[in-house]
N, C-alpha and C positions, 0 to 999 in steps of 0.2 A: 753429414757435414763434410767439409773439405778437409783433404789429407794435409795440405799446407797452405799458407797464405792468409790465415785469418777465418774470417767466415763466421766462425761459431756456431752456437745452435739455434734453434727457432727463436723469434722475437718473444719476450716475456709477455706482452700484451698481444690479443688477437688483432689480426689486421683488418681494418674497416674495408670492405669490398668496394664501397665508394671512392677510397682514396687511391685505388689502383688505376693506372692509366686505361684509358679506353682504346687509344690508338696504339697499336704494337706493330705498325708496319716498319720495315727496315729504316725509312727516312725517319720516322718518329723517333725510334730507338736511337739512331745515330745524332739526332738533335739533342736528345735527353743526355746522351754520354757527352756531347760537345759542351753541354752547359755545366758539366761536372769538372771537366779538364780544361782549364784555361792556360794557354801556353806562356812558359816564362818570359819575361822581357827585360830588356835593360834601357835605361833613361838617355843614353848617349849613342852616338853613331861614331864618334871619333874623340879624341883628346889631344889638345895643343898646349904645349909648353914654350915659355919664351927663352930663347938662347942665352945662356949665361946667368939666368936667374933660377935659384932653386924654387920648386913649386910642387903642390899637391892637388890632384884632381880626385873628385869622388864620383863614383858610378854606382847608381842604386839598381840593383837586381832585384826583380819581383819574382817570386815563386807563387804562379798562379794555380799550381796542382793542389789537390787535396791531401797530399801526404809530404812527409820531409824528404828533402833531396840533400845531396852533398855538392858543394860549390867549391871548384879549385880554380885559382887565378895566378897567373903569371905573365910575365913580359917573355915572349919568345926567345929562346936563346939563353935566356936569363943573363942579359949584359950588365955590366957594371954601370951604376948611376940611377938604376931604376928598382924601387922596391915596391911590393903589393902586400897589402894587409887586408883582411886576413888570407893567407895564402889557401888554405883548406878549411872549410867549416861546413856545419849542417845548417840547413834553412827550414824552418818550420813551414806547414802548408799556409797558404794565403799570406806570406809574409815577405818583408823586404830586408835586403841585407845591403849595406853602404860598403863598398870595396874602395879603398884608398891606394891611389898609384902616385908615388913620389918620385920626383925628377932631382938629381943631384949633379949639377953641371960640373963640379970638381972632379968627379970620377967618370962620368959619362963620356963615351967615345962615339956614339951612334947618333944621328940626327934625326933617325926614323926607325921606328919599331913597332911591333904588334903586340897588343895586350890581349889575352886569351882568357876566357871565361868557360870552364868545361862544367857540365852538369851530369851527375851520376844519381839514379841508374840508367837515364836516357841516353847518354853519349853524345848529347848536343853540346856544340860549341858556339860561342860568339867571339868575333874576333873585331877587335876596334883598332884601326890605325892610330898610332901616336906619332905626332910629328913635333919638331924642335923648331920654332920659327923665330925669324929676326923680330926684335922690338918694333911696332909699328908707329912709334912716337915721332913727332916731328922734331926736327933739330932745333936747338935754341941758338940764336945768334947774338 
C-alpha cells in the first residue's frame, strides 16, 4: 500500500478483467484522468454595483474536483464598504458554493476594486473586477 495519501488495501471484491481499460496509451490515460478532474469555475466574469445604492451580488463557485477544497474570498486590499461571505470555507467534491459580496456606499471610498477567490490546495485564483457605476435610469421631467 501507499505510505501516505490514502489508497488503502486491495479491493474487497475481485476485479473483473473485462472491466479494465484495453487502451492504456498515454493519450487514453490522459483522457481518463481529465474526465475525473473538471476544473473549478465561477459563474460571473465581473460584478457591477450602482453608485450610491447599497447592493449585494452573488457569485457561484463550482468545485468540479473529486475531492474537498478550501475556498477563500475577499476584496483585494480589504477596502471599507465591501464585505464578502463566507470569507473562508470548505467546498465538497462536485458541489457549488454561493459567495456574497456586499457594497455599502456609506463607507465605500473606492469606485473600482477586485474580488479575489483563491482555491487550496491548488493555489488557483479567480479575479473579478468590481465596478461602481452611475445609475442608467432616464431623468424624469
